[in-house]
N, C-alpha and C positions, 0 to 999 in steps of 0.2 A: 765304787770304782769310777774314775774319770779317765777317759782315754783320748789321746790326741793322735790322729792318723795323718801322716804326711803323704803326699801323693794321692790325695783322696779323689781326684778327678781321673786317675788312671784305672786300668783294668782291674787290678787286685784291690787297690785302695777303695774303689767304689763299692765292691762287694763286701769288704770288711765293714765299711760304714753301714751298709744295709743290714748286715748281720747283727752288728751292735745295736742298731735301732730296733730290730726284731726282738732282741733280748731285753730291751728296756734299759740298756746301759748308757749312761751319760757319755757323750763323745763330741769331739769337734774334728771335722775333716778339713784339712788345710791344703792349699796349693801354693805355688810361687807367688800368687797375688797377695797372700796373707803375710808371708815372710820368705826371704831368700836364704836357703840353708847354707849357701856359700858365704854368707855374711855372718861372721861369728857373733858379733854384738847383737844383731837383730834376732838371731836364733836363740841366744841365751835369754834375751829380754822377753821374746814372745812365749817361750816355754815356761819360764819362771813366773810370768804373769798369769798364764792359764792354770798352772800348777796341776798337771795331770798326774795320776798315779801310775799310768802306763803310757809310753809312746810307742806306737807301731809305725816303724819307718819304712814306708813303701816308695817314697820319692827316689828316683834314680835317673841317671843318664844311661839309656838302654840301647841306643842306636850303635850297634857293634861296629858296623862298617865305617860310619862317620867318625867314630872314636879314634880310628887309626889316623885320621886326618887332623884331629884336634885333641890329642891325648891329655893335655893339661886342663882343658875345659872339662873333659870327662872325669879326670882325677879330682878336680876341685869339687865336683858334685858328689861323686861316689865315695871318695876317701875323706877329703877335708870336711865336706858337709856332714858326713856321718860322724866324724870325730866331734864336731861342734854339738850335735844332738846328744851324743853320748855324754859329753861334758855337762850339758844342761840337765840331763837325767841324774847325773851324779850330784849336782848342786842341790836338787830338790828331792833326792832319794827316791826317784821313780824307776820302775822297771822299763827295760827297752827291748823291743823285738825288732830285729834287723833282718830284712829280706835280702838274701844272697842268691847265688846262682850255681847251676851245674857247670858254668863256664870257668870255675876255679880249677877244674880238672882238665887234664889233657887227654891223650888217646890211649892211656895205659890200660891194657887188658880188655877183656870182654865180660867181666863180672861187675855187678853193681858196686859203686864206690861206697865205702863206709865213711862215717863222718871224720875219722882220724886218719884216713889215707893221705899220703903226700899230695899236695896241690901242685899243679903245673899249668897255669893259665897260658893259653895260646894267643890271646889277643889283649888289647888295651882294656876293653870292657871287663873281661874276667880278672885281669890283674888289679884293676882299681876296686872291684867289688871285694877281692881278697884283702886289699889294703883297708877297706872299710871294716871287714870282719876283725882284723887285727887291731884297728882303732877301738872298736867296741870292747874287745877282750882286755885291752890295755888300760881302759878307764873304769869299767864297771865289773861288778860281781853279779848283779841282778840283771842278767841279760839272756835273751833267746836269740840265737842266730839260726835262721831257717833257710836252707838252700832249696830252691824250687826249679822246675824245668818245664819248658814247652807249654807255657800257660795260654789258655784260651778262655774267653768269657764275653759277656755282652757289652762291655763298656770300653772297647778299644780294639785296634787292629790286631788280628791274630791269624794264624795259619788256617784255621777252619773257615773263617769268613773269606780269606783270600782264595782258597780252593773252590768254594761255592761260587764266588764271583767269576773265576776263570772258567769253571765248568759250564756256565751259562753261555759261553761264547766259543768254547773249544771242545772238540771230540777227543783230543789227545793232549797229554801233558807229560813233561819229563820232571821227575822228582828224585832227589838224592836218596839212595838206598843203602848207603854204608855208614850212616850216622844213626845211632840207636839211643833211645831214651824213653821217657814216659810222659805222655801228654797229661796236663794238669788243668782241671776245671777250676776257675777262680772261685766259684761258689763253694766248692768242696774245700778248697784251701782256706777260705774265709771262716768256715765253720770250725776247722781244726785250730786256726790261729786264735780265734776268739776263745776257744776252750783253753788253749795253752796259756794265754796271758792271765787267766784267772787262777793259775797255779803258781807254785814256786819251784817248778821242775826246770831249773835253769840249765843252759848248755847249748850245744850245737846240734841241729837236727837236719834231716833230709825229709822233704815232704812233697809228694806227687801222687797222682792216682796210681793204683797198683797195675802191674803188668809192664810190658815193654814192646816197642815196635820201632821200625825205621820210619823216616819221613814218608817214604813211598807207601809203606803199609798203612800209615796214618791217612794219607790221601785216598787210598783205595777204599778204606772204611768210611770216610766222609762221603764219597760219591755213592757208595752202596746205601748208606743211611738216607741220603737225599734222593735215591732212586734216579741218579743221573748217569747216563750212558757215556762215561768218559774212560778212555784207556790210559792207564798210568804206565809210562815207560821208566824203568829203574835206571838211574845213572850214577856213576861214582862222584864223589865230592869234587874231584879234579875237573870234572866236566861242567861244574857250576862255579865259575870263578867269582871270588868275593875278596874284598880288601882285608877282611878279618877272618883268620882261620877259625874253624869250628871244631870242637872235640867230636871225634867219632864215637867215643864211649861216654854218653851222658846218663848212663844207668845210675840210679841212686838207690842205695840200700835203705829200707825203711826200718831196719833193726833198732835204730835210735828211738823212733816213735814207739815201737812195741815195748822196748825195755822200760820206757817211761810210763807205760800204761795208756797211751793214747790210741793204740790199735791201728789197724790198716785202713787206708782210705779206699773208697770204691774203685773197682776196675775202670781203666780209662775208657773202655768201650761203653760201659754203662754211663759214664759221665758224658761222653760224646752224644749218646742217644738222648739223654735228658736235655743237653744244650740245644741240639738240633730240634727237638720237640718244641722247646720254648721259642726258637727262631721261627718255626713254621706257624705257630700260634700267633706270633707277633705280625708276621707277613700277612696272614689271613685276616687279622684284625684291621690292618691298614689298607686292605684292598676292598 
């Protein structure tokens, strides 16, 4: 097996490359410095030259608020760029794993979304990621589409690190309490995704750590784990204005994983505890 990972310098791509290396699987991690996924010819040339058996496509335009200001730039990356990668995979008969998002869903209900539930993106980012999904389905048969949510990890900005940073300077903080989902540790996702691409269990999946919480509950748990004396004030979405609307229901059903035999991912509280333990060890090492 030979794997090409796009977005390898990002939060999830970094951990996927690390996991592939731990397994002794040949891989190449790429970034925009290697080739521009919005350039069709460059994308086809690079992938067809390296000849991977699998492409794990993590590269994406993820700045949801900024995407409202520059929708075509976002679409060029998330939809057009994804379609070029899918076409390259078709040309060389490679598998493709495409990372999608809970943002393809809207505010429908308070139950976890199944993979075949109707989509209703509320913002440009979610819409373009859905268009990327459709591009993959339209071109390939050997594909995995994996929707993830609320990702945190060591190699990029994330909610956990933001809360810890704010908690060092504030005794009180306001956090949205009416958006619900599942935090996901990039290290746990990387293990699952590397397992997945070694199979032929193609299709659409939801993947996140088990359990559910609001952003406010997530913040409270972070401060408790860090033993930081910070009071979290719960506020509604409307009290935290943003250019891009966020779904209030980001719950994702794991039934697709279980049906395919991949099993449940660890509880998000367990994942958070492991991540914070690693951060504390790193802080102590550097002091």
